[in-house]
N, C-alpha and C positions, 0 to 999 in steps of 0.2 A: 504493499499500500504505500505508493510514493505521493508526490504532490498531486493533489487532486485537479483534475481537468475542468471540474463542474462544481457548482455550489452544492454542498451537502446539508442535511439538517443537523443540528447541534449534537444530537446523540451519535450520528455517524462521525462527525469530527472528533468526538470524544474517543470513540472506539480506535478510529485512524491515529490519533495522537499518542494514545496509551501504546498502541502497537509499535509506533516509530521509536518511542522511549524505551522500548524493551520490558515494559512491565509484565507483560504476558503475550503469549501466542494463542491462547485459547480463551473464548470469551463466552459469556453467557449474556444473550439479550433478553430482557423481560419487559413486561408491560404490554403497550399496543402492538405487538408483533404480527397482529393479523389484520392490521389496518393499511390503508392506502397511505402513501406520501407523495408529495409534490416532486417531480424530478424532471428538468428539461422540458417543462410546460406540459408534462404529462402526469397522470396519476398512476403510480405503480405500487405493487405490494411490497412490503419491507425486505422479502427475500430476494426479490428482483432488484431493488435498490443496492442490496449488498454485491450482487453479481456485476450488475452494470456500472454503479457509480463508485463502488468502494474496492472492490478486488479487482475489476477489470483491468485497470491500469498497470499493474504488476504481476497478476498471477495468470499464467499460461493455461491453468486447468482449474476449473470450478465445477464441483459436483455438489448436488443436493441429495438429500436422503431424509425420508419419513417412512413411517411403518406402512402406510398405505400404498404409496407410490413406487417405493423402492428407491434405487439409485438412478439419478438423472445426471447428465452432463449438460450444463447450462453454458459453458464457455471451454473451448479446447476441442481436441481431435477426439471423436467418439472411437475411433478405430485404433487408439493406442493400445498395445499389448498389454500394459498394466491395467486397463480397464475391462479386459475380456472377462474377469472373473467377478467382476462387480455389477455389471449392468443386469437389470432384472432381478436382482437379489432383494429381498425383503427381510428375512430374518436377521434380528440385530447382532446375533452371536457370529454369524457368516460375514455379514456387511462390515461390522467393526475390524474383524480381523483382517479382510481384504483392505479397508480403508488404512489400517495401520501399515501394512506392507507398501501401500501406495505412498503414504507420507514419509516412510522411510526410504523409498528408493527414488522419489522425485523431489526436486526443488520447485517453489513457486507454485505451490498447489492451495487452493482454498476449498475448504469443506464447510458445508451449511448444513446443519442437522435440525430439521423443523420438528415441532411437537416433541421436544427432548424429554417432557415429563413423561411421555408414554414409553420411552426406551429405558429411563432410569428415573422411575417415580420415587416420590418421597414415601418411604415405609420403613417400620422396623425390619431389621435384618432377618429375624426369625420368622416374619411373615412374607419376606420376598421370594420369589421364584429364583430358581438358579440362573436362568436367563437374565433377570434383572440384576441379581447380584454381580454377573459376569459383566454385564453392560457398565455398571458403576465402576468396577475396578478398572476396565479398559480405558474409560474416559478420564479416570483420576489418574491413571499410569501415564496417559499421554501428557498430561500437563506437567507431570514431574520428570519426564524424559530429557536427559540432557542432549541426546541425539536429535530429537525432534525440536528441542529449543534451538539448536544451532541452524536447523533448515529454515529457509525462507518461506514457511508454509504458516498457514492460519487455519483454526477450526472456530467455528461460531455456532453455538447451540441457542435455538430460539423456545422460548416457553412463555406462557403467558403470565404465569406467577411463580415467583421464587420459591414459594412454599410448596408447591407441587413437584419441584425437582429434589432429588435426593441431596441431602446436606452435605455429603462429601464432595459434591460438585459445587453447589450454590455457596458454599462457605469455605471452598478451598482458596487458600491465598495465592496459589499459581494460576488460578482461573479468575479473569477480570469479569466483573458483572457491570453491565451498562443497562440503564432503564430507557425504554422508548415510552416516552410520556404521551398522554392523550394529546390531540392537536390543540395548541394555543391559538391566541387570537390571530397572529400572523399567519399561521398554517391554515386556519379556516379560511381567512380572507383570500389567500392565494387559490385554495380549492374552489371556493365559490367563484372566483373569476374565472376559473377553466369551466367549471360546470354550467355557470349561467352568464356568458360573457356579456349578454345585452342589458344586464340590470344597471339602472342609474346608481352612481356611487353612493348617494345617501341611502338607498334602499339596501345596496349591498352591505353598507356598514351596519345597519340595523339588523340584517340578516346575520351578520358575523356575531354580533352581540347576542342574538336570539339563540344562537346554536351552540352556546358554550356548554360543554359537557358531551358533546356528540363526537363520534369518530367520523372520519371522511368517508368511510363506507356508508355510513348512516346519511350523511350529507348528500352522497350521490343517489341514494334511494329517494330523497326528500326532493331533490332538484332535477331529476331526469324524469320528467312526467311521461304518461303515456303520449306517444305522438299524435293518437286520435283525440286527445284532449285539448281544448283551447287553452293557450296560455294564461295563466291567472294573473291578475293585477297584483300590484305590490302588497296592499294591505290584505288581500286574501291569502296570498303567499304566507305571509307572517302569521296570520291566523292558524293556517294548516300546519305551520311548523310548530307553533305554540301547542296545537292539539296533539300532535304525534309525538312531541318531545316527550312528554310525560310518560307515554307508552313505551317509547324506546329506552328511556333512561331506566325505567323500572324494570324491562326486560333485560337490559344490559347487566343490572346488578341482581339478576336472578330472583327479582321479587323481594330483595332484602331492604329496600328503601322505598318509600313513598314520596313522590314529588308533590308537594302540598300547593294549593292555589287558594290562600287564605281569602274570604269574601268580607272579613271584618277587620276594622282597625281598632284604635283605642277608644273611638266613640261609642263602641258596642260594649265596652268594659265598665261596669259599674263598680264604683268605690276604687280601692287601691291606688289612691292619688299619689302617694309616695313612690310606689312601684313605677307608675305610669310616667312620672316625671323623670325618674332615673333612665328608664328605657327610651324615653323620647330624646334625651341628650344624646344617647348612644346612636340612635336612628339618624339624628340630624348629621352626626359626624360621618356616618355610614353614607348617606346621600350625598354629602359633600366631598367625599373622597378624603377625609382627613383621617388617613390609616393610622398614623401614630397616636391618636387619641382614642382609637378603638380598642377595648379589651379582646384578649385573645379567646376568652369564654366567659360564659355567664353561669353561675349556678342558681338554680331556683330550687329552694327549699321550702317545706311547711307540709302541715297534715294534708291527706287526701281531701280533694273536694274544694279547694281553696282557689281554683282557677289558674293553676300554672300552665296547663296545655293550651288553654283559651288564650291566655296573655301572649304565650310564645307564639302562637300564629297571628296574633294582632301585631306584635313587634315585627314580624316578617313584613306584614303589609305596611305598617308605618314607615319601616326602613326602604321599601320598594325594592326588595330583594326576593329571589327565589328561596324556597325552604325545602330541604330534604329531611325526611323524618326517618331515622334509623329504625327498622323493625328486627325481629329476632334472627340475627345471622350465625348463631351457634349450630354446629352440626356435630353429630355423633361420629362422623368419619375423620380419621387421623388426616390433620393438617387442612381439613376443609374450612373450618371456622377462620384460620388465619388467612386462607386464600379469599375467603368472602370479605373480610376486613380490607385486604388490600384491593379487591375490586372496587369496593365502596369510596375507599379513600382516593383512589385514582380519578373516580368520576367527580369527587368533592373538588379535588384541587383544579380540575379542568373546568368545572363549573363556575368558580369563583368570579365575582362576589356571590356568596351564598351564606345562608344561615342553616346549621346542622342541628336538629333537634333530637335529642336522646331521652326519652321517658324512661322512668324506672330504671335508671342506669346501673344501680347495683345488680339488678337481675340481668340486664341486657348483656353486661360485660362479665360477671362474675360467676355464672351459673348458678345452680341449686346450692344453698347453704350445706356444708357438710359432705358434699359430693366431691370425689377425686376425679380430676379430668385431666390427669397426665401431664400438668402444667400448662394447658391450653389457656386458662384465665391469666396466668401471669404473663404469657406472651401477647395475649391480645392487649392486655393493659399497658404493656411496656411499649407496643408499637403505637397505640392510641396516644400515650403520653408523648412519645417522640413526636409524632405529627402535630400534636397541640402546641408543643412548644417551638416549632419552627417559625421564626420571626418573619420569614418571607411571607407567610400567609395572613399576618396581622392586617386586618381591614378587609381582607379578601374571603376568608373563612372565619366565621363566629360560631362557635358551638354554644349551643343552649341546652345545658344538662339539668335534667329535673330529678329530684328525689325527696321522699318523705323521711328518708334515713340518712342524712349526710354523715353520721357518725360511723356508718359501715363503708365509707368511701376511703380508699387509699388517700393518706394525707398528701402524697406527693402529687396526685391528680389535682388536689384542690388549691394547690400552692400558687402564688402570683406568678404569671407568665403562662398558666394554662387556664385556670379559672379565675381571672382577675376580679370579677364582681360577683358577690355573693348576695342574692336577693331573697329574703324571706316573705313568705305569704302566711297571713293569718285570716282566720274568720273575723268579720266585722265586729268591733269591739263595743259599740254603743249604737243607740239609735241613728244618731246622724251618719254613721257609717253604713248602716243597713239600708237606709232610703235609697241612696244611689243605686244599689244592687237590686233592690225591689223593682225600681222603675227600669233599669236596664233590661231585667228579665222580661217584664211585661211588654217592652218593646220588642225584644227579640222573638217572643212567642206570638207578637201581634195580638195581645189580649186588651180588650176594653177593660176599663176599671173606673172606679169612682172613689179613689184615694187622693186625698190632699194632705200634704205635709206642711207645716207641722200639726195642723189639727188632728189629724188621724194617728199621731205618732204613738200614743199610748196603746191603740189596739192594732195598729198596722205594723210598726217596725220594732218597738221595743221589746215584745217578747221573742224576737228573732236574734237578739243578742247572743254572740257565742256560737250560733249556727254557722256551719260553713256555706260558702256560695252553692255548692251542690245541693245541700239540705234546703236552703231558701228555695231554690228552684223547685224542689219536690213539693214543698209547701205551697208554692204558688200555683203549680199546675193542679195540685189537689183542689185548691181553693176555685180554681177555674172550672173544674169538672163539677163541683157541688153547686157553683153559682148558676151556670147556664146562661149567664149574661155577664155585664160588667162586675168585675171583682170588687168586692166591699170589704170593708174592715171586718164586717161580722163573718163573712166566709173566710177570711184569713184567720181570724180567732179560732174559728170551728176547725180549720184545717191543722192550725198548730196543735189544738187539743188532741186531734186524731193521729198526727204524725209521730212516729217514734224514732228520734235521732240515733246516732250511735251511742252505744252505752259504754263503751270502754274508753270512758273519760280519762283515766290515768295514763293510757297509751297516747291519746291525742295530746294530753298536756305534755308529755315527755316529746312528742315530735315537735310541738311548738318550741319547747325550751332549747333542744339542740339546734333548732334553726335560728334562735336568737344568738346561739354561740358562733353560728357560723356567719351571720351577717357581717358585710364589710363596712357598713356604715351605721352609726347610731340614728341617723335621722330616719331610717327605714323601719324603726321598731316602734310598735305601740308605747303609749306613755308609761304604762304600768312596767314594761320591760326596760324602757330607756332610762328611767330615773335609778335603777339598781345597779350596783356595782358589781364587779366580778365575783366577789366573795359570796355576796347574796345570791347571786344567779346559781354559782357552783353548790351551795347549800341546798337550793331548791332541786337541782338537778340530781344531787345525790339522793333525795328523798324520793323523788320520782323512779329513779333506777331501782331503788329497793321495792317499790310497789310492783313495777311491771315485771320485775324478776326475770325468769327464762323467757318472756315472751319477747324480751329484746332481740 
């Protein structure tokens, strides 16, 4: 790989530079290795770019191998005697042995092995087949061979996720790993210019922004319409992209995330004024692109039913950003959980700016309590913490992590630089806090009412003090069901009398108090907590710990 005659993507330049520096002659490419890239005003697959743009200038022979197609010569003389035993072979044991003979007998050879994870899969040695173990040993031995190191040859292994490749290869210091990232703004812009050359520049720029998080293969499917269809106008095209983007991203992540389309902002959130003020300031910085003032992540804490999820979605709408909600990505299969997380993080990085919502984080990341998972939870947590602490994503990826048990989270996850802001959520503490919640719920459910505050405070809102927002909603719906017409204070009083809220008061109080300890600002606390010093809070927490006992 000498001086390139063509402009190469950054990842290809990195591979070339590391080879020329002598860091390695065997490489693992991972990430978007099955996507298209722009090369010489054409869209070509990654393996073809390796052959045409990277290996072609200096390699006389370039061969590709995968389990399905066998060995193919993509550059060089197919009739060469050294290739006779290779062509048409598919079995890894035979192919790798012949490839080794080829690499030892000739110089200036490039070997590209696609779907490397199917040849040397990540699995415990005791569960691997003899063929899998032999393939791992062969590929590992190549990287360590001084004879092959002196030859002007190169081997490139392609796999989508490093976690699916055997760790003897992915973690081998003599094998260099290079990430092929999801297409960034420049790559998408270049691809759109090739796929839809007639677009007006302003529309092309809007389309480039709207397709963040998509691969070029997916862009091609979106922008190359059926020739029988009339060409859509610009706005229609953008609407179609927005409609299909949700489906494409959720499918790309194998259903492990949900692309949210929040329909409400903070105007639909009743009460929680300190919380909304804090989040509005962050949303304003995100909208204005003031990345240095944006937190890396936000921790929402508080008892269940206090509106954390509803506010998180309203925050995304207020900030004008797309929101991805992580769903259960844990798997019983070895390495699958880590691969799922890598797939999600690749899409998140490509989508930025984006808000990532993780609900019930202690369950999403930690598995079931008391269950041994072979270290999966620790690896997942370590990878997520590494990603969250990357300062390059500040202002582009904002994590909103929710839990009612912050005391169960890893302290290193909660530190500044990962979850910078810790915002507690509490049930309304007095009648004045209950009233905006009541009115917002009546508007949301489009219910007529005959409530007037403060005249109806005693019957309408005062009895609901201490109820969570979800419990107040249940009372309102029950009152509306009983009323058959406008909701009146009498129906609310009857509904309160009929409704049975949560009886585990000690556990709810414990959740409130641990949220008080996590809060990053005293101004976010209700007055009854804000006036207490740390010693008094600690004393109350000790009492509650003793009460809830094993239920913690």
